[in-house]
C-alpha positions, 0 to 999 in steps of 0.5 A: 908513244906511236902517232895516232892513225889519221882520221879518215872515212873508210866507207860511205853506206846507203840504202833505200827502205825495204819491206822485210818479214818481222814477227809474223808481219812485215816492217819497212827498214833502211838498215841494210846499208851497202857501200856506195861508189864515188862521191855522195851528197850530204844534205840536211836530212842525210845522204843522197840515195839513203832512206829512213823508213820511220822518221819518228825514230830515225833520221831527221835533222838531228840524226842526219848522218850515222857514223860507226868506228871501223875499229869495232868490227873486230869485236863484233866479228868475235861476238857474232861468229860466222856472220859476214860483217861488211861495212855498213852492217850496223846501219851506219852511213859512214864507217870511220877510222880514228873516231871512237866514242871516248874521244868524240864529244857532243858538239864536236865538228868535223869536215869530211870531204866537203861536208861539215857535220856536228855530233849530236848523240849516240845511237841507242838501237831499236828492234831493227838492229835485232832484225838485221843481226837475227838476234833479239839480244843484240840491242842490249849487247850493243848498248852495253858494249859501249860501241854505239857510234854517233849521229851528226847534224849537217852544218855545211852541205857537201860531198863525201867519199871513201878515203876522204880525210876527216878533219876535226874543226872543233872539240867541245871538251866541256860537253860529254863524250859519246861514251859518257852519254852511253854510260849515263843511260846505262846507269839510269836504266840500272837505277830504274 
């Protein structure tokens, strides 16, 4: 059996909020992330140079950093033919290697660069993902694909950069995986 690939950070992505057209009006969003250069400070509310437009639903201490597995980009390249999908396209702050939803538990802790993060919950996307992708059906497709990525809160401030190793400090094996939380939500929606 081959050795698993080492966990690492592929890209650090940030953006300031911007106002864009939406359904005959405008909306402010920070979903248009782009790869940052160099080391980026991670604080209690997220990454330096990154902004969330509506803190009622995005960001805050429990959702300070959003990570998304780079492995999912191959799937979305097939699902969204003709679209350019640079790192950060799905609004993630951290594009990772080796951290997929079925192996990450709520409460797991990781050292990335000099920062320590604790996994809090999966991402359940809002209409701003549809705005970014240009397709109304993407919200349902994203959730049903099981490729949600996950949010983390900050345990120790520090700095992160593309290429940093990711060290698993603690596994909360008694807690559900991110994939299990997403499947539970899908079952609940189906039963309502």
